[in-house]
C-alpha positions as a printed NumPy array, in Angstrom:
array([[  2.723, -33.029, -27.094],
       [  4.902, -32.775, -25.006],
       [  4.296, -31.374, -20.873],
       [  7.347, -29.858, -19.818],
       [  8.898, -28.951, -16.386],
       [  9.749, -25.76 , -18.203],
       [ 13.498, -24.465, -16.976],
       [ 14.562, -20.539, -17.114],
       [ 15.549, -19.804, -20.197],
       [ 19.734, -19.266, -19.796],
       [ 20.308, -19.897, -16.006],
       [ 23.231, -21.487, -15.055],
       [ 21.278, -24.157, -13.315],
       [ 16.982, -25.741, -13.691],
       [ 15.064, -23.684, -12.188],
       [ 11.7  , -23.668, -13.104],
       [  9.614, -20.834, -15.329],
       [  6.902, -19.064, -13.739],
       [  4.492, -18.062, -16.804],
       [  3.404, -14.955, -15.939],
       [  6.369, -13.836, -13.751],
       [  6.098, -14.055,  -9.942],
       [  3.879, -11.031,  -8.296],
       [  2.648,  -9.976, -11.482],
       [ -1.241,  -9.973, -12.011],
       [ -2.648, -12.82 , -14.416],
       [ -5.161, -12.577, -17.185],
       [ -8.462, -11.359, -16.824],
       [ -9.539, -12.979, -19.375],
       [ -8.926, -16.42 , -17.046],
       [ -9.76 , -14.576, -13.411],
       [-12.234, -12.698, -14.356],
       [-11.612, -10.244, -10.633],
       [ -8.595,  -9.114, -12.117],
       [-10.259,  -7.106, -15.077],
       [-10.009,  -3.909, -12.381],
       [ -6.397,  -4.316, -10.194],
       [ -5.92 ,  -2.801,  -6.974],
       [ -3.011,  -0.058,  -7.424],
       [ -0.551,  -2.235,  -5.383],
       [ -0.388,  -4.95 ,  -8.77 ],
       [ -0.383,  -2.066, -11.201],
       [  2.406,  -2.731, -12.711],
       [  6.047,   0.411, -12.976],
       [  8.088,   0.786, -15.639],
       [ 10.555,   3.1  , -15.437],
       [ 13.605,   3.545, -18.328],
       [ 12.579,   0.451, -19.675],
       [ 12.834,  -1.7  , -16.658],
       [  9.222,  -3.268, -15.884],
       [  8.384,  -3.73 , -12.214],
       [  4.898,  -6.394, -11.18 ],
       [  4.406,  -4.289,  -8.54 ],
       [  4.098,  -2.113,  -6.719],
       [  5.5  ,  -3.656,  -3.022],
       [  9.843,  -2.736,  -3.304],
       [ 11.284,  -4.755,  -0.472],
       [ 13.926,  -2.344,   1.378],
       [ 17.129,  -2.072,   1.903],
       [ 17.831,  -4.017,   4.943],
       [ 21.261,  -4.313,   6.64 ],
       [ 22.208,  -7.478,   7.855],
       [ 25.947,  -7.038,   9.358],
       [ 26.432, -10.726,   7.629],
       [ 29.052,  -9.86 ,   5.139],
       [ 33.037, -11.663,   4.977],
       [ 35.353,  -8.443,   4.159],
       [ 32.085,  -6.688,   2.218],
       [ 31.725, -10.166,   0.359],
       [ 27.967, -11.674,  -0.068],
       [ 27.542, -14.574,   1.238],
       [ 24.922, -17.558,   1.189],
       [ 22.761, -16.031,   3.72 ],
       [ 22.818, -12.787,   1.681],
       [ 21.559, -15.571,  -1.618],
       [ 18.704, -16.612,   1.113],
       [ 17.556, -13.431,   2.505],
       [ 17.195, -11.429,  -1.322],
       [ 16.197, -15.083,  -3.293],
       [ 13.52 , -14.834,  -0.347],
       [ 12.122, -12.088,  -0.979],
       [ 12.771, -12.722,  -4.75 ],
       [ 11.11 , -15.698,  -4.9  ],
       [  7.573, -14.5  ,  -3.376],
       [  6.197, -11.794,  -5.077],
       [  7.71 ,  -8.44 ,  -4.308],
       [  7.47 ,  -5.901,  -7.101],
       [ 11.904,  -5.345,  -6.395],
       [ 14.396,  -5.818,  -3.884],
       [ 16.819,  -3.93 ,  -2.656],
       [ 20.118,  -5.212,  -1.772],
       [ 21.069,  -3.301,   1.892],
       [ 23.387,  -0.694,   1.979],
       [ 26.641,  -1.475,  -0.09 ],
       [ 29.441,   0.65 ,   0.556],
       [ 31.083,   1.59 ,  -2.447],
       [ 34.724,   2.692,  -0.524],
       [ 35.854,   0.637,   2.754],
       [ 35.147,   3.342,   5.355],
       [ 31.86 ,   3.689,   4.399],
       [ 30.382,   0.654,   5.747],
       [ 28.392,   1.052,   9.209],
       [ 30.478,  -1.964,  10.399],
       [ 32.914,  -3.929,   9.216],
       [ 30.655,  -7.213,   8.894],
       [ 28.434,  -5.029,   5.983],
       [ 28.403,  -5.026,   2.181],
       [ 30.861,  -3.558,   0.236],
       [ 31.571,  -3.253,  -4.243],
       [ 34.617,  -1.231,  -3.502],
       [ 36.785,  -4.408,  -4.979],
       [ 36.107,  -6.262,  -8.365],
       [ 36.138, -10.112,  -5.916],
       [ 33.105,  -8.267,  -4.313],
       [ 31.032,  -8.778,  -8.23 ],
       [ 30.897, -12.655,  -8.233],
       [ 28.784, -13.361,  -5.077],
       [ 26.846, -10.79 ,  -6.094],
       [ 26.684, -11.845,  -9.919],
       [ 25.211, -14.698,  -7.942],
       [ 22.534, -13.088,  -6.196],
       [ 21.11 , -11.135,  -9.434],
       [ 21.123, -13.904, -11.124],
       [ 18.741, -15.486,  -9.016],
       [ 16.663, -13.068,  -8.5  ],
       [ 16.248, -12.126, -12.319],
       [ 15.748, -16.716, -13.009],
       [ 12.058, -15.997, -10.583],
       [ 11.052, -13.072, -12.729],
       [ 12.069, -10.378, -10.206],
       [ 14.024,  -6.837, -10.41 ],
       [ 16.983,  -6.216,  -8.388],
       [ 18.326,  -3.363,  -7.09 ],
       [ 21.316,  -2.136,  -4.762],
       [ 21.59 ,   0.507,  -2.207],
       [ 25.119,   2.503,  -3.021],
       [ 26.231,   4.509,   0.95 ],
       [ 28.877,   5.301,   2.455],
       [ 28.113,   5.132,   6.911],
       [ 29.725,   8.871,   7.419],
       [ 30.487,   9.699,  10.68 ],
       [ 28.143,   6.665,  11.132],
       [ 30.557,   4.547,  10.296],
       [ 33.153,   1.352,  12.015],
       [ 30.437,   0.667,  14.616],
       [ 29.021,  -2.544,  15.702],
       [ 26.486,  -4.801,  14.781],
       [ 23.094,  -4.192,  16.547],
       [ 23.163,  -7.389,  18.58 ],
       [ 26.698,  -6.815,  19.327],
       [ 26.052,  -2.89 ,  20.948],
       [ 22.583,  -4.014,  22.699],
       [ 20.291,  -1.656,  20.8  ],
       [ 17.138,  -3.992,  20.104],
       [ 17.523,  -7.165,  22.585],
       [ 18.975,  -6.021,  25.727],
       [ 20.713,  -8.528,  27.749],
       [ 23.955,  -6.551,  27.308],
       [ 25.755,  -4.717,  25.339],
       [ 29.144,  -2.727,  25.059],
       [ 29.948,   0.323,  26.953],
       [ 29.978,   2.162,  22.831],
       [ 29.219,   1.713,  19.89 ],
       [ 32.395,   1.794,  18.344],
       [ 34.12 ,  -1.201,  16.242],
       [ 37.719,  -0.738,  17.277],
       [ 41.047,  -1.399,  15.165],
       [ 41.232,  -5.139,  16.616],
       [ 37.52 ,  -5.921,  16.496],
       [ 37.937,  -5.649,  12.447],
       [ 36.706,  -1.207,  12.457],
       [ 38.817,   2.218,  11.913],
       [ 37.726,   4.504,  14.179],
       [ 40.362,   6.811,  12.843],
       [ 39.523,   6.915,   8.966],
       [ 36.08 ,   8.01 ,  10.156],
       [ 34.271,  11.079,   8.059],
       [ 31.544,  13.856,   8.257],
       [ 31.421,  16.988,   6.951],
       [ 32.187,  18.781,  10.063],
       [ 33.567,  16.944,  13.559],
       [ 31.022,  16.563,  15.214],
       [ 30.164,  12.959,  16.647],
       [ 26.424,  11.333,  16.024],
       [ 26.866,  10.822,  20.061],
       [ 29.451,  10.237,  22.835],
       [ 29.429,   6.875,  21.66 ],
       [ 30.543,   6.738,  18.184],
       [ 33.545,   7.785,  16.361],
       [ 34.969,  11.372,  16.059],
       [ 34.783,  11.907,  13.008],
       [ 37.552,  14.21 ,  11.035],
       [ 35.832,  17.019,   8.073],
       [ 36.112,  16.172,   4.28 ],
       [ 38.42 ,  17.887,   2.199],
       [ 38.049,  18.479,  -1.246],
       [ 40.264,  16.069,  -2.727],
       [ 38.334,  13.4  ,  -0.197],
       [ 35.555,  14.305,  -1.919],
       [ 36.332,  14.514,  -5.57 ],
       [ 37.703,  10.726,  -4.918],
       [ 34.797,   9.741,  -3.207],
       [ 33.499,  10.341,  -6.954],
       [ 35.872,   8.223,  -8.35 ],
       [ 35.545,   5.801,  -6.21 ],
       [ 31.502,   5.256,  -6.587],
       [ 31.859,   5.469, -10.459],
       [ 33.923,   2.665, -10.039],
       [ 31.597,   0.811,  -8.171],
       [ 28.78 ,   1.706, -10.564],
       [ 30.6  ,  -0.165, -13.25 ],
       [ 30.495,  -3.37 , -10.533],
       [ 27.317,  -2.658, -10.497],
       [ 26.808,  -3.117, -14.475],
       [ 29.229,  -6.613, -14.775],
       [ 27.155,  -7.499, -11.463],
       [ 23.681,  -7.159, -13.738],
       [ 21.322,  -4.967, -11.325],
       [ 18.277,  -3.483, -12.255],
       [ 18.22 ,  -0.214, -11.01 ],
       [ 20.624,   1.643,  -8.534],
       [ 19.255,   3.463,  -4.765],
       [ 21.514,   6.165,  -3.12 ],
       [ 21.337,   6.211,   0.093],
       [ 21.41 ,   9.426,   1.327],
       [ 18.797,   9.026,   4.773],
       [ 19.696,   8.4  ,   7.966],
       [ 21.964,  10.682,   9.468],
       [ 24.786,   8.953,   6.866],
       [ 27.28 ,  10.826,   4.831],
       [ 25.245,  12.705,   2.142],
       [ 22.612,  13.452,   5.452],
       [ 25.207,  15.405,   7.659],
       [ 26.098,  17.714,   4.762],
       [ 22.005,  18.408,   3.749],
       [ 21.714,  18.989,   7.953],
       [ 22.183,  22.254,   9.61 ],
       [ 22.904,  20.578,  12.882],
       [ 25.695,  18.177,  11.431],
       [ 27.419,  20.602,   8.898],
       [ 28.785,  23.661,  10.535],
       [ 31.502,  24.266,   8.042],
       [ 32.125,  27.512,   6.316],
       [ 33.435,  26.955,   2.607],
       [ 31.102,  26.415,  -0.322],
       [ 29.702,  23.451,   1.66 ],
       [ 28.56 ,  24.006,   4.581],
       [ 26.636,  26.59 ,   6.398],
       [ 23.057,  27.704,   6.556],
       [ 23.372,  28.448,   2.493],
       [ 21.223,  25.18 ,   1.659],
       [ 23.269,  25.63 ,  -1.984],
       [ 26.056,  25.195,  -0.256],
       [ 25.069,  21.531,   1.546],
       [ 23.567,  20.399,  -1.172],
       [ 26.413,  20.937,  -3.262],
       [ 28.382,  17.242,  -2.341],
       [ 25.28 ,  15.239,  -2.706],
       [ 24.55 ,  16.913,  -5.594],
       [ 27.911,  16.025,  -7.52 ],
       [ 27.235,  12.658,  -5.846],
       [ 23.718,  12.478,  -7.6  ],
       [ 25.713,  14.082, -10.927],
       [ 28.001,  11.413, -10.975],
       [ 25.656,   8.217, -10.96 ],
       [ 23.423,   9.157, -12.872],
       [ 26.499,  10.341, -15.903],
       [ 27.484,   6.334, -14.548],
       [ 24.079,   5.137, -14.873],
       [ 22.574,   6.24 , -17.511],
       [ 20.433,   4.238, -19.383],
       [ 18.696,   2.469, -15.993],
       [ 16.644,   3.564, -13.161],
       [ 18.278,   5.515, -10.677],
       [ 16.764,   5.868,  -7.138],
       [ 17.62 ,   8.056,  -3.519],
       [ 16.488,   7.584,  -0.19 ],
       [ 15.801,  10.543,   1.754],
       [ 15.465,  11.59 ,   5.008],
       [ 12.816,  14.378,   4.904],
       [ 13.363,  15.78 ,   8.329],
       [ 15.521,  15.21 ,  11.436],
       [ 12.765,  15.034,  14.108],
       [ 14.501,  17.04 ,  16.459],
       [ 12.939,  20.088,  18.719],
       [ 11.96 ,  23.332,  17.066],
       [ 11.491,  24.179,  13.597],
       [ 12.627,  23.41 ,  10.659],
       [ 13.882,  27.359,  10.303],
       [ 13.731,  30.178,  13.184],
       [ 12.095,  33.829,  13.579],
       [ 15.489,  34.818,  13.053],
       [ 15.342,  33.202,   9.334],
       [ 18.446,  30.528,   9.847],
       [ 18.394,  26.351,   9.062],
       [ 17.06 ,  25.026,  12.573],
       [ 17.655,  21.407,  10.917],
       [ 16.746,  19.706,   7.901],
       [ 12.903,  19.231,   6.958],
       [ 10.566,  19.701,   4.459],
       [ 10.848,  22.457,   3.246],
       [ 14.722,  22.351,   2.167],
       [ 13.788,  18.716,   1.244],
       [ 11.193,  20.005,  -1.902],
       [ 14.049,  21.74 ,  -2.708],
       [ 16.2  ,  19.381,  -2.85 ],
       [ 14.084,  16.602,  -4.386],
       [ 13.339,  19.036,  -7.158],
       [ 17.428,  19.214,  -8.053],
       [ 17.417,  15.182,  -7.743],
       [ 14.29 ,  15.647, -11.163],
       [ 16.652,  18.469, -12.618],
       [ 19.074,  15.961, -12.841],
       [ 17.158,  12.718, -14.   ],
       [ 16.795,  10.675, -10.577],
       [ 13.896,   8.307, -11.81 ],
       [ 12.488,   7.831,  -8.266],
       [ 12.716,   9.201,  -4.797],
       [ 12.628,   6.757,  -1.356],
       [ 11.133,   8.828,   1.689],
       [ 11.883,   8.357,   5.217],
       [ 13.26 ,  10.344,   7.639],
       [ 15.114,  10.787,  11.342],
       [ 18.278,   8.9  ,  12.254],
       [ 20.69 ,  12.661,  11.864],
       [ 20.027,  13.556,  15.955],
       [ 20.599,  11.362,  19.082],
       [ 18.007,  12.781,  20.669],
       [ 15.652,  12.699,  17.424],
       [ 11.559,  12.737,  19.182],
       [  9.489,  10.474,  16.963],
       [  5.643,  10.544,  16.475],
       [  5.66 ,   6.829,  15.841],
       [  2.714,   5.361,  14.613],
       [  0.584,   3.542,  11.122],
       [  2.359,   4.95 ,   8.219],
       [  3.866,   7.955,   9.846],
       [  6.661,   8.752,   7.712],
       [  3.992,   8.61 ,   5.005],
       [  2.694,  12.468,   4.715],
       [  6.402,  13.913,   4.247],
       [  5.999,  11.397,   0.563],
       [  2.216,  13.381,   0.275],
       [  4.007,  16.216,   0.382],
       [  7.25 ,  15.817,  -1.541],
       [  4.322,  14.592,  -4.393],
       [  2.734,  17.079,  -4.271],
       [  5.712,  19.901,  -4.34 ],
       [  7.972,  17.789,  -7.431],
       [  4.551,  16.005,  -8.896],
       [  6.777,  14.457, -12.098],
       [  9.022,  12.282, -10.276],
       [  8.122,   8.48 ,  -8.446],
       [  7.324,   8.998,  -4.606],
       [  8.182,   5.586,  -2.502],
       [  6.879,   5.327,   0.734],
       [  7.924,   3.79 ,   3.68 ],
       [  7.299,   3.556,   7.4  ],
       [  5.296,   1.213,   9.634],
       [  3.282,  -0.247,   6.625],
       [  1.2  ,  -3.249,   7.441],
       [ -1.673,  -3.768,   6.221],
       [ -1.944,  -4.314,   2.925],
       [ -6.206,  -2.059,   3.095],
       [ -3.494,   0.597,   3.987],
       [ -0.875,   0.323,   1.449],
       [ -3.434,   0.55 ,  -1.233],
       [ -4.928,   3.398,   0.36 ],
       [ -1.846,   5.689,   0.011],
       [ -1.465,   4.585,  -3.959],
       [ -5.538,   5.033,  -4.117],
       [ -4.69 ,   8.336,  -2.249],
       [ -2.222,   9.281,  -4.474],
       [ -0.262,   9.581,  -1.266],
       [  2.573,   8.206,  -3.392],
       [  3.761,   5.843,  -5.81 ],
       [  5.172,   2.857,  -4.556],
       [  5.233,   1.231,  -1.486],
       [  8.497,  -0.591,   0.923],
       [  8.272,  -2.84 ,   2.972],
       [ 11.052,  -3.976,   5.61 ],
       [  9.812,  -5.621,   9.539],
       [  6.117,  -6.241,   7.812],
       [  7.917,  -8.46 ,   5.111],
       [ 10.813, -10.377,   8.037],
       [  7.856, -10.983,   9.513],
       [  5.996, -11.983,   6.648],
       [  7.575, -12.784,   3.443],
       [  4.479, -12.96 ,   1.535],
       [  3.04 , -10.613,   2.27 ],
       [  2.682,  -9.509,  -1.368],
       [  0.325, -13.098,  -1.432],
       [ -1.164, -12.391,   1.26 ],
       [ -1.976,  -8.966,   0.197],
       [ -3.486, -10.413,  -3.124],
       [ -5.714, -12.651,  -1.212],
       [ -6.712,  -9.71 ,   1.097],
       [ -7.35 ,  -7.264,  -1.867],
       [ -9.194, -10.141,  -4.146],
       [ -7.306,  -9.9  ,  -6.724],
       [ -4.862, -13.354,  -8.632],
       [ -1.322, -13.085,  -9.171],
       [  1.16 , -15.332,  -9.429],
       [  3.277, -17.069,  -6.908],
       [  6.432, -19.535,  -6.659],
       [  5.522, -23.141,  -8.812],
       [  6.39 , -24.274,  -5.842],
       [  4.305, -22.106,  -3.922],
       [  1.194, -22.902,  -5.773],
       [ -0.36 , -25.226,  -2.871],
       [  0.044, -22.592,   0.026],
       [ -2.796, -20.297,  -1.797],
       [ -5.266, -22.394,  -3.951],
       [ -7.803, -20.118,  -2.802],
       [ -6.294, -17.146,  -4.205],
       [ -6.112, -19.017,  -7.537],
       [ -9.733, -19.413,  -7.865],
       [-11.074, -17.48 , -11.113],
       [-13.924, -15.655, -10.225],
       [-16.57 , -12.657, -10.96 ],
       [-15.318, -10.005,  -8.623],
       [-16.426,  -6.168,  -9.508],
       [-13.944,  -3.442,  -8.388],
       [-16.886,  -1.45 ,  -7.085],
       [-17.87 ,  -4.281,  -4.969],
       [-14.406,  -5.549,  -3.916],
       [-13.637,  -1.553,  -2.952],
       [-17.253,  -1.482,  -0.798],
       [-15.904,  -4.798,   1.359],
       [-12.514,  -2.435,   2.254],
       [-13.13 ,  -0.309,   3.768],
       [-12.391,   2.584,   1.147]])
């Protein structure tokens, strides 16, 4: 009998085959500690796509694209997560029209030449047994702005006087759109209101972008309706003061354009998982609805109605974030600070899969949210930047054995020792 370092079948180049897939749990026949898995490591199947576990990598803008084209930076960035055990990896906010980018260096999928570099990343992630999706986005009134390290909102060494990318800097400040003529702040471009013709065209451009997603081979699509970008600005009465059928006080009007986009996506992406990321509230001061009966800001009550509409259209998962629309937002930041929104929406619309995000950093914390029924999956971003091997760290801490990449097994020898451990005993150790 010949013993070989097996190759991934059909891969363009030689990649060692991982059996089972990276991030999947080993058989309980070999690893008794896996007889009862933590929720975090239970597989999840959506529309025939099986995710190895419930740890999802959030989209993270890298501001590193070449005229919208993915580069080797993205291959390394996304490929790194695909080889370290996450159940799903999502490509960053990717604009389906050029003016929908946040910055000139943001990702795009508005032209066919952008398919090949994305396909390369997709094929690599899938060769590792990891599911990969793409977040389709339109930045709306937050478009034509500079990368964070240019306008200095994190490293306060120096910064530009405002966030606008001028034409000389590769921007398009005169071609920025929103529902109304209300800029995010005086440091951002002044938006032009979208016309009905503009909205129709965006629907057509989205459909064309989804065709490119099919050619690139993505496993799922997420629509970005959060953080003050185009769809969110239509939903919120703080940014949408239109007087036509797409705005004003009636929630039905403010939901109209975002739901049109979802219907286009669901029709075109009919047989694979469709996700939507939302901001569940604006974090503006005051109530969501005033004593006068008027909506004052976007919040959890309207979000529950919106999520029900998403379910009715056929959206499979809602990724629940918050904020990003109101410059004066007051956010009570702390561990799991956005999870209560996920929990409320899961209770309001129980038949849709809910993802929780926001300062989820420890394995026990993440597991508790799933065990308590507050969410079905957890999304991590910054914690994965700090510890890309977080899924392995979590498995070790929660006392189960999952598959590391063949090349990284030596780093997880202790986790890969079969031993008897009851689920009850594991729960007591974890303080659950």
